[in-house]
N, C-alpha and C positions, 0 to 999 in steps of 0.2 A: 589551340581552339579545341582539338580532341580531348585534352584533359578536362577542359571546362565542361564539355558536353557530358563526359563521363561523371564528373562531380555532380552536375545538375541531376542526372539520371539516378545516381546513387542517392541523393537527397530525396528525390521523389519516391523511390522505393522505400527508403526508410520511413518516410512520412505516412506511407500507405501502411506499412506493417506494424506500426505502433499505435494506431488508432487516433482518435481525435486529440490534436494538440494545438495550442495557441502560441504564438510567437514568443521568443525569448524575453525576458524582463529581469534585468539584474542578475543574470546567471541562473535564472530559474525559468521553468517553462509552466504552463497551466494545462492540465489534463482535464478533459470534460468527460465525466461519467453520465450516467443516466439522469441522475437527479443531484448531481453535486459537481463542483470543480474544486481542483487542489493543485497548489504549486509544488513543484518537485525539481531537484538540481538538474540543470540542463544537460548534464553528461550522462545521466541515468537513462537505461533502457525501460521501456514501459511494456508490461504485459496485461492486458485486460483479462479478467477471469470470469466472474459470474454475469451472465447475459441476461437482459431483460429486452426482448423484442430488438436484438441487435444493438441495445445500448448496455452499458455495464454498470453493475452495482459495486464492483470491487475491481482493484488493479494492484499489481505488484511493480515496484520501481526499484532496479537493480543498478548498483554502482558499476562503472566501467570495469573495474578490477574484481567484481563478484564478491567483494569482501563484506557487503551489507546490502540489504533489501528492505525497503519500506513497503507497508501494506495498508490499504484503506478499504472499507466495506461501509457503504452509505446508500442503503435502498431508499426508496420514497417512503415506506413505512417500515415495518419490521421485516425480518427475514432471517435466514439461517446462514451464517458465514462458514459453509462446509469447507472451503478452500483453505482455511486457517487452522483448522482442528488438528488434533494430533493424529499422526500415523503410528499406530502402536507397533507396527512391524519394524519401522526404522528409528522411532523416537520414544523418549520416555519423559515423564513429568519431572521437573525440578521443584516446582512449587505451583499451587493453584489456590486461590482463595476468592470468595464472593462476599459482597456485603450489599446491603440495600439501604439507601438514604432517600427520603422523600419521594418515594415511588421509582427511584433509579437504581437498577440493579447493576452493579459493577463487578466484572469477573476479571481477574488479572491472572495470567498463566505464563509461566516460563517453561520452556521444553528444550531438551538437549537431544542432539542426534546421537544415536547409539554407538556410532562409530567415532564420535568426538569432533566431527568436521564443522558443526555449528551449534549455536544456541539461538533460540528465538523467544520473544516475548510478545504478548498481546494484551490489550485492554479492551474489553467488550462492555460497552455501556448500553443498557436497554432501559428505555423510559416507558414504564407500564402505563403512566397516565396518558401519554400522547401516542404510545405505539410506535415509537421511533427507536432505531438502533443505529449505532456507529461503532466500528471496531477499528483501531489502529495497531499495527504491529511492526516489529523490526527483528530481522533475522541477521545474525552477525557471525563471522568466522572466528574471531577471538575478542578479547576485552579491548585490545588496542583498536580494532576496527570499530566496535561500539563507541568507545570514547572519542574516536576522531569524527565520527559521524553524528553523534548525539546532538550538536547544535542545529545541524541540517534537519535532523529528525524532528526536533521540537518546532522548528519553523514550518516544516511540512505539515505537522498536526494542527498548528494554529491557523493555517492558511485555508482550510477548507471552508467552502461555502455550499450550504445545503440549500435545495430548491423544494419548494411545495408544488403540489399539482394544481 
């Protein structure tokens, strides 16, 4: 009985610490941000980042072994994804390019930790016609981690549902 109480208490504490989450579904959970929801692998830890009145425009989702981290930024309109930009003290650019198609500005960036401990890439889509912005990112320890989690990352990206006001 004592173990069950400890287990239930631990689940309660975990649920409070990771923010709004909906029940499991096929090994995935649903995270609810301020104006979006997105599915992520059920074993990942969630860390909401940019807050809008206690609701979050972005979040990080980290694998249990810390080998990979997914990222999403999806505000109601436009915004500035400051939490994903380069930290020039500890990181350097590997590549960066920007293209505009039909009023949609797409910026793709790959960054490497100066100590070689990780790489990360993100794609920032800003629709200047509708004033909307969405950013997806992935941080990975090495190529094996990236390759192993790529299918889940693609599912993560496809699962986003964005809300209007």
